[in-house]
C-alpha positions in Angstrom: 7.0 -14.8 -27.9 8.7 -14.7 -30.8 11.6 -12.6 -32.2 8.8 -10.2 -34.4 6.8 -9.6 -31.1 9.8 -8.3 -28.9 11.2 -6.2 -31.6 7.8 -4.7 -32.1 7.2 -3.8 -28.5 11.2 -2.8 -28.0 10.3 -0.5 -30.9 7.3 0.9 -28.8 9.1 1.5 -26.0 11.9 3.0 -27.7 8.9 5.6 -29.5 7.7 6.3 -26.3 11.0 7.1 -24.5 12.2 9.5 -27.7 8.7 11.3 -27.1 8.9 11.6 -23.5 12.6 13.3 -23.5 11.6 15.7 -26.4 8.7 16.7 -24.6 11.2 17.4 -21.0 13.4 19.1 -23.2 10.7 21.2 -25.0 9.6 22.2 -21.8 12.9 22.7 -19.6 13.6 25.1 -23.0 10.3 27.1 -22.3 11.3 27.4 -18.8 14.8 28.9 -19.2 13.8 31.2 -21.6 10.5 32.0 -19.0 12.5 31.9 -16.0 16.1 33.3 -16.5 15.8 35.0 -19.6 12.4 36.9 -19.0 11.1 37.3 -15.2 15.2 36.4 -14.0 13.8 34.9 -10.5 16.6 32.9 -8.3 14.0 30.2 -8.4 14.8 29.0 -11.8 16.6 26.1 -11.2 14.5 24.2 -8.6 12.0 25.0 -11.0 12.9 23.1 -14.0 14.3 20.6 -11.9 10.7 19.8 -10.4 8.7 20.8 -14.0 9.0 17.1 -15.5 8.0 15.0 -12.5 5.5 17.4 -12.0 4.8 17.7 -15.1 4.3 13.5 -14.6 2.8 13.2 -11.6 -0.3 15.5 -13.5 -0.2 13.2 -16.4 -0.5 9.6 -14.9 -2.3 10.4 -11.3 -4.2 13.6 -12.0 -5.7 12.7 -15.5 -7.3 9.7 -13.8 -8.6 10.9 -10.9 -10.4 12.7 -12.9 -11.6 10.2 -15.5 -12.6 8.2 -12.5 -14.4 11.3 -10.4 -16.6 11.7 -14.0 -17.0 7.5 -14.3 -18.5 7.8 -11.2 -21.6 9.8 -12.0 -22.3 7.5 -14.8 -23.5 3.4 -15.3 -21.3 2.2 -17.1 -21.1 -1.0 -16.7 -20.7 -4.2 -19.1 -23.3 -3.9 -20.4 -23.7 -0.3 -21.2 -20.1 0.1 -22.1 -19.3 3.0 -23.7 -17.2 6.3 -24.1 -19.7 8.2 -21.2 -17.9 11.9 -22.2 -18.5 14.5 -20.3 -20.0 12.7 -17.4 -22.5 10.7 -19.2 -25.0 13.8 -20.4 -24.5 12.9 -23.8 -24.7 9.2 -23.5 -27.6 9.1 -21.1 -25.8 7.9 -18.6 -26.0 10.3 -16.0 -26.9 9.3 -12.7 -25.7 11.7 -10.2 -24.8 11.2 -6.6 -26.6 7.8 -7.3 -23.6 5.6 -6.8 -22.6 7.4 -4.3 -25.2 6.9 -2.0 -25.5 2.9 -3.3 -22.1 2.4 -1.8 -23.4 3.2 1.6 -27.0 1.9 1.3 -26.3 -1.1 -0.6 -24.4 -4.2 -0.4 -20.5 -3.3 -2.4 -20.4 -6.9 -2.7 -22.8 -10.5 -3.2 -23.9 -10.4 0.7 -22.0 -7.9 2.8 -21.9 -3.6 2.8 -19.9 -0.8 2.6 -20.1 -0.5 6.7 -18.9 -4.0 7.5 -15.8 -4.3 5.1 -14.9 -0.9 6.6 -14.7 -2.7 9.8 -13.3 -5.2 9.2 -10.6 -2.7 7.0 -9.9 -0.9 10.4 -9.6 -4.4 12.1 -6.9 -5.5 9.8 -5.3 -2.2 9.5 -5.1 -1.7 13.8 -3.8 -5.3 14.0 -1.1 -5.3 11.2 0.0 -1.8 12.3 0.3 -2.5 15.6 2.4 -5.6 15.3 4.5 -4.1 12.3 5.4 -0.9 15.2 5.5 -3.4 17.9 7.6 -6.1 16.7 10.0 -4.2 14.2 10.7 -1.8 17.6 11.6 -5.2 19.6 14.2 -6.4 16.8 15.2 -2.8 16.0 16.4 -2.5 19.5 18.0 -6.0 19.4 19.8 -5.5 16.8 20.9 -2.1 17.8 23.1 -3.7 20.2 26.5 -5.3 20.8 26.1 -8.8 19.2 27.8 -11.1 16.9 26.7 -12.4 13.3 24.3 -8.8 13.7 25.1 -8.7 9.6 23.6 -12.5 9.0 20.4 -11.8 11.6 19.8 -8.6 9.4 19.8 -9.7 6.2 17.8 -12.9 7.4 14.8 -10.5 9.3 14.6 -8.1 6.1 14.5 -11.6 3.4 10.8 -11.3 3.9 11.0 -7.8 2.6 13.1 -8.4 -0.1 11.4 -11.6 -2.0 9.4 -10.6 -4.4 5.4 -10.3 -2.7 3.7 -11.9 -5.4 6.0 -15.5 -5.3 6.3 -15.1 -1.2 2.3 -15.0 -1.1 1.8 -18.1 -3.7 4.4 -20.4 -1.3 2.4 -18.7 1.8 -0.7 -19.8 0.3 0.9 -23.3 -0.7 1.7 -23.9 2.9 -1.8 -22.8 4.3 -3.2 -25.8 2.2 -5.3 -28.1 4.9 -3.8 -31.7 3.8 -0.7 -31.0 2.8 0.3 -27.5 3.9 3.3 -27.6 5.8 1.7 -24.9 8.9 -1.1 -27.8 9.8 1.9 -30.2 10.2 4.5 -28.1 11.7 1.2 -27.8 14.4 0.5 -31.1 14.4 3.9 -32.1 15.5 3.3 -30.2 18.8 -0.4 -31.3 19.0 -2.2 -28.3 17.6 -4.5 -28.1 14.5 -5.3 -28.9 11.2 -6.8 -25.5 11.2 -9.1 -24.4 7.9 -6.8 -21.5 7.2 -8.6 -20.9 3.9 -11.9 -22.0 4.1 -12.8 -20.6 8.0 -13.4 -16.9 8.0 -11.6 -16.4 11.1 -8.6 -18.4 10.6 -8.2 -17.2 6.8 -8.4 -13.7 8.4 -5.6 -15.0 10.7 -3.7 -16.2 7.8 -3.9 -13.0 6.1 -2.7 -11.2 9.3 0.5 -13.5 9.9 1.9 -13.2 6.5 1.1 -9.8 6.1 3.0 -9.4 9.6 5.7 -11.4 7.9 6.0 -9.2 5.3 5.5 -5.3 7.0 7.8 -6.4 9.7 11.2 -6.0 8.1 10.5 -2.8 6.7 9.5 -1.2 9.9 12.7 -2.8 11.6 14.7 -0.8 9.0 13.4 2.9 9.8 13.1 1.9 13.1 16.6 0.9 13.3 17.8 3.5 11.3 16.3 6.5 13.8 17.9 4.4 16.6 21.5 4.6 15.3 21.0 8.4 14.7 20.3 8.8 18.9 23.8 10.0 20.6 25.0 7.6 22.9 25.7 10.9 25.9 21.7 11.0 26.4 22.0 7.3 27.6 25.2 7.9 29.4 24.2 10.9 31.1 20.6 8.7 32.1 23.0 6.2 33.6 24.6 8.8 35.3 21.6 10.2 36.8 20.1 6.8 38.1 18.2 6.1 35.2 16.7 2.7 34.7 16.7 1.0 31.5 12.6 1.4 31.2 12.9 4.9 32.0 15.7 5.6 29.5 13.5 4.4 26.4 10.6 5.9 27.4 12.3 9.0 28.6 14.8 9.3 25.8 14.3 6.7 23.0 11.0 7.5 22.2 10.7 10.9 21.9 14.1 11.2 19.9 12.3 8.2 17.6 9.2 10.6 16.9 10.0 12.8 14.2 11.2 8.9 12.6 8.0 7.0 13.7 5.3 9.0 13.5 5.7 9.2 8.7 6.5 5.8 9.4 3.2 4.5 10.7 1.5 6.8 9.1 2.7 5.2 5.4 2.4 1.8 6.8 -1.0 2.6 7.6 -1.9 3.9 4.2 0.0 0.9 2.6 -1.7 -2.1 5.1 -4.8 -0.1 3.9 -4.2 -0.3 0.3 -3.0 -3.6 0.2 -4.2 -5.9 -2.4 -2.2 -8.6 -2.2 -2.2 -9.9 0.8 -6.2 -10.6 1.1 -6.5 -11.2 -3.1 -4.2 -13.9 -2.5 -5.0 -16.1 0.6 -8.2 -15.2 0.2 -8.7 -17.2 -2.5 -12.2 -18.8 -1.9 -13.5 -14.8 -2.4 -14.8 -15.2 1.7 -16.6 -11.5 1.8 -16.0 -11.9 6.0 -12.0 -11.5 4.4 -12.4 -9.1 2.1 -10.9 -5.0 3.0 -12.2 -2.4 1.3 -9.5 -2.4 -2.0 -10.5 -6.2 -2.2 -13.8 -5.8 -2.7 -13.8 -2.8 -4.9 -11.4 -4.9 -7.9 -14.4 -7.1 -6.6 -16.7 -5.0 -7.5 -14.8 -3.4 -11.6 -13.6 -6.6 -12.7 -16.2 -9.6 -11.4 -19.2 -7.7 -11.2 -18.2 -5.3 -13.9 -20.1 -2.3 -12.6 -17.3 0.1 -13.2 -19.5 3.4 -12.2 -20.0 1.4 -8.8 -16.8 1.0 -8.5 -15.2 4.9 -9.7 -17.8 5.8 -7.1 -16.3 3.6 -4.9 -13.0 4.2 -4.9 -13.4 7.8 -4.6 -14.9 7.3 -1.5 -11.5 5.4 -0.4 -9.3 7.6 -1.7 -11.4 10.5 0.3 -10.8 8.4 3.5 -7.0 8.3 2.8 -6.9 11.8 2.0 -8.8 12.8 5.1 -6.3 10.6 7.3 -3.1 11.4 5.8 -4.2 15.5 6.1 
């Protein structure tokens, strides 16, 4: 990359920022005149503060979502690669709900259909979220006690979450190598293995789970630890006076008071795990269909098989599944 290309790129970025700033200024000026001078509403300031973000979400999320929905009703592919327009009607690309029907009736990958991949995704999500919450809870309870070197332990536990994920996954994939990977070498020291982590369907899925648990536990631990530290010790002192055991205090005090923190954390963790393309994509380097989940199957359909209409319908089905879960 030479100096000229860097200068050109910086110029384009600067121009983009200037245009965005100008749009925000015009929008705020219009809202000020409308809400403060004409309507004179007491909600003028909140609306003015939210408006730029709402406009940004509408442009960056709303428009692509509508375009995806539009493409999902066409037969757009690498062989038929042209602007479909509105539903592909002008280009003769309109296929109705055919793409949506094919999502459920034909293989999404080369051999595997939607329902098998959906079951794999549910299994993947459940196992990971279970270990994220259980191990995160155990570590948070441990770090919530008085102990020496608590800050050091906390930093070491959070480290997997702080490392750039792509770098961490490339390292993990190397360590899963059958011949010279550190995982099989360590297992060999205790008389186990070697295991084909990258080529066998079962062991590859296990490798994906181990890696994602290592990456996801720190986040859940930090969230739960924050919730634990917000619980007053007065509750535990009263329970101790009443003769409650540690298990009873955990069940009747800790869990109920953690629910407002734990519930959104579990929902976020479920959605993130369901949509996590990084771990399956990097660890499943042999493209085993038994290790694919919905988002990796979507990636292969769009960017390896180049079936854009089918992929758009598939993506919208995934979106509706997540929308139904979160709502």
